[in-house]
N, C-alpha and C positions, 0 to 999 in steps of 0.2 A: 706279524705277519699273522693273517688268518689263514690256515688251509685246512681242507676238508678231503676224506675219502670215502667213496660211495664204494662197498665192497660186496661182494656176493659168494656164497658157500655152494658150489656147484655139486649136488650131490642127490643121494634118493629123495624122494616125497616126505612128507611129515612125519613123525615118528610113528613105528619103529623105524629106525634109520638104516636096519640093515635087510628091509624089503626089497622087492623087486620092481618097485613102481617110480617110474620115472618120467612121469605127464608132466611136471614142471620142468626138466630139463628139455622136453621134446617141446612144449609149448610155450612155458614161461619165459624161458631163456631168450628166444628170438624176440619176444615182446620186448625186454628189456633191452636186449642190443639196438632194437629199434628207436627206443625213447631215446637212448644215450646217443645215439649218431643224429638224432633230432635236434638235440639238445647241445650237442658238441662237447658232449663229458667223455674223458678217459675214467676207466674206472679199474680195479684190480678184480679177478676172478680165481677163486681158490676152488681149485677142482680137484676131486679124486680120481685115481688112474683108472678107476673101473668105470666112471664116465667118458674119459679120454677114449676108452676101448670101444666104449658101444658108439658114442656119436664122435667121432673125430671130426666131423663136418663142421662141428658147432664148436669144437674147441678151435680149429683153424678160423673160423669166423671171427671168434674173439681174438686171436692175435693178429689176424689182417687188420681188422680196425681199429688197431692201434691201443689194445687195453693190455694190460698187465695178467699175466697168467701166472699163478701161485700155485703151490702144491696143498691140499687138505687130506693129506695120506692115501693109502690105496683102496680102499672100500667103506670111508667112515668107521674105521675100527676106533674104540677107546681105547688110545695108547696108555692110558694109566691102568689098563686092566691087564695088559700083556706082560709076558717077561721082556727084558729087556733086548735081549739078541733076537727074539720074534718079530720085535718092533723095529729094529735097528734094520734087519733082512727086507721088512715090509716098506719102510721109508727109501730103502736102496733101488727096489724093484719100482716103485711108484715115481720116483724122480727119474730114473731112467724112461721111463713111458711117456712122462710129461714134458722130457727135453727133446723128446722126437718133434715136438710141435715149436719148439724157441729153445737157444740156447742163454736167454737171459732170466730163467726160471730160478730166483734167488729170495721168492719169499714163501713163507710157511703159517700154515695155521691149523692147528689140532682141532679133530673132531672135538664137540662140547666143550671148546677151547679148555680143554684139560691136557696140558703137556707136562710130564714130570720133569724137573729141573736137571735129571741125570741124561736127558735126551738133547740138552743144549749142545754138547762137543759133538755127538752126532750129526746134528744139523748142520755144524759148522763145517765138518769135515766133508759133507755131502754139498757143500757151497753156499748153502744158506746165509742171507746176511739181514734178512727181516723174518721177525717174528711177530704175529699179533694173536697169540693164544692167551692172552690177559684180557682182564676187563675191568674197567672202572665200577661196577655193580656188582663183582665178586671180589673176596677176599684175595690180597688186603687191598680195600677200597682205596678208591682214588689214587691206585699206582700211577705214578710218572713213568714217562717213558725212559729206558736207560738201556745200559749195553753189557751184555753177558756173552763171555766165551765169544766175544766177536760179532754178536749178533745184536742188534737194534731192536729192542722190543718196544712195540707200541700197542697200547691198550684200546680195547673198543670202549666206545664212549657209551653206550645204550644196546639194551636188548634189542632183536630183530621185531619183535611183537609189537614194541612201542611204534615203530613206523607204519601201523595199520591203525592206531586211535584215529578216531575224529580229529580233523586239522584242528580245530578251535582248542581241542585239548593238547594235540602234540605240538602245536605251537608253543603254547606255553612251556612247556618241557624244554625245548629248544632256546627259548630267550633265556633260561637260567643254566644251561648246560657250558661245563668251562670253557672260555674263550680260547682261541688259538686254535691249537689240533683237535680236530674230532674225526671219529673213524666210525663209519655206520656199515652196518652189514644186515643182509637179509639173504635169502633163499629164493631160487627159481619157483619152487612150489606156492610161494606167497602171491604170486602174481597171476595165479589160475584159479578158476573158481573151485575151492576147495569145501563150499559149506555144505554138500551133499556126500563128503567122505566120511567113513567112520574113524575119525581120528580125534583127537584131542581137541576140547572147544576152543583153545587159543587158537589152534592151527586153521580152523573153520574161519575164523572171525575176518569180518572184512578183507577177503583175499580177492582176486581178480581185477576187473576193472576200478574196483575202489582204490586197490592197492597202487594198480599205474596210475591214477590219478594224484594219489598222494605221493608217488615218487617224483613225479614233474612237479608238485607243490614244493617238496623239499629243496630240490634242485633251484629254483626260483627264490627260495626262502633266503640260501646260502648265499647266493649270488648278489641278493640284495641286502645283505649284514657284511658284503666284501670279503667273503670268501673265496678262494681258490681254490677248485675242484682238483686235485692230482692222483695219481696211481700209488701205494702205499710204499713201493720203492722211492718215488720223488719224496713222499712226507718223510721219509728215514733219513734223506740226504740234508733235507730241511733242520730236521732234529742234531745230526752230526754237526752241520754248518753253525748253529746255535751255542752248539756246548764248546766250540773252538773258540766262539769270540769274547 
């Protein structure tokens, strides 16, 4: 069975991530939700607790429209750069705040896809069942889905900026990606016009309307190739079922 996950990391605008610009959340996130509603697609949104504090109405909209809410740390801290005890406290705090919106908070993604192995028991203790903090394009390359400390770990398939390449180029990449499970991710700020911003060049390229149109094309492409679009928790269930067969 071919399954694909559309996921979005809901955080501050393009690097530096610790800034206080949230235009992507304010403007880009509603655009994304509108498209998903029109296309009848359910996705997974990994939100920081800071975003949930500032924009509770948008987090409620995510949940109310049937999408999965996941945790993306408290304020997009680099978890691999902090003492373990500090990280554990931040994750506990973030989890409590996000569970005010849903009791089905079982999926996690670390900022920058950097999750120390030592934190897996912490996530397990907090009730997380799925982690998507690894990637096929980062060491160890082509990492397969696996279960560690009772958590199903699902690798992201490609980097988010690939989804803003011109479709004629992007399609060729999709055509050669591994079949079966695919996990895509992007950020709300990619769906607003960043061409004017004083940020990295890759954060300005093909943002806004162009990115929104490419999102529609990706959904159509995946469906045309026979993919079922699911949440990341549902994808984990498929992986678990296939392991038992």
